[in-house]
C-alpha positions in Angstrom: 28.7 -38.2 27.9 31.8 -36.5 26.7 34.1 -37.5 23.9 36.7 -39.0 26.3 34.1 -41.4 27.5 33.8 -42.8 24.0 37.6 -42.9 23.3 38.5 -46.0 25.2 35.6 -48.2 23.8 36.3 -46.9 20.4 39.9 -47.8 20.6 39.2 -51.2 22.0 36.5 -51.9 19.3 38.8 -50.8 16.5 41.6 -52.9 17.9 39.3 -55.9 18.1 38.3 -55.5 14.4 41.9 -55.2 13.4 42.8 -58.3 15.4 39.9 -60.2 13.7 41.2 -59.2 10.3 44.7 -60.3 11.3 43.3 -63.6 12.5 41.4 -64.1 9.2 44.7 -63.6 7.2 46.4 -66.2 9.4 43.7 -68.8 9.7 40.7 -70.0 7.7 37.3 -68.4 8.4 35.9 -71.7 9.8 38.5 -71.5 12.6 38.2 -67.8 13.3 34.4 -67.3 13.1 33.4 -69.5 16.0 36.0 -68.0 18.2 35.0 -64.4 17.3 31.3 -65.3 17.8 32.1 -66.4 21.4 32.8 -62.9 22.6 29.7 -62.8 24.8 31.2 -65.7 26.7 34.3 -63.7 27.4 32.2 -60.7 28.4 30.2 -62.8 30.8 33.3 -64.4 32.4 35.0 -61.1 32.8 31.9 -59.4 34.1 31.5 -62.1 36.8 35.2 -61.9 37.7 35.5 -58.1 37.9 32.0 -56.7 38.5 30.9 -57.9 41.9 27.2 -57.2 41.2 27.3 -59.5 38.1 26.7 -63.2 38.9 27.1 -66.1 36.5 23.9 -68.1 36.9 23.7 -71.9 36.3 21.9 -71.5 33.0 24.5 -69.0 31.8 27.4 -71.3 32.9 25.7 -74.2 31.1 25.4 -72.1 28.0 29.0 -71.1 28.3 30.1 -74.8 28.5 27.9 -75.6 25.5 29.5 -72.7 23.6 33.0 -73.9 24.3 32.1 -77.5 23.4 30.7 -76.3 20.1 33.8 -74.3 19.3 36.0 -77.3 20.1 33.8 -79.5 17.9 33.6 -77.1 15.0 37.3 -76.4 14.9 38.3 -80.0 15.5 35.9 -81.4 12.9 37.4 -79.2 10.2 41.0 -79.7 11.3 40.6 -83.4 11.2 39.5 -83.7 7.7 
């Protein structure tokens, strides 16, 4: 593995960390943390969409729906009071 193979993931990871810090300065942690913690969901969806060998199974899809519901619940419960 050469250094150019590591450049793109390094830049993307660094950008993700900077965007997370920007989000934490703009919103409270109880809003940002559940969204940041859902990155495996985004990875699974993108993997199923762009990598034709990756399939989203029924248990994975159910877990994704539970994750989204939990994020909506957590953010909504804190925003409401």
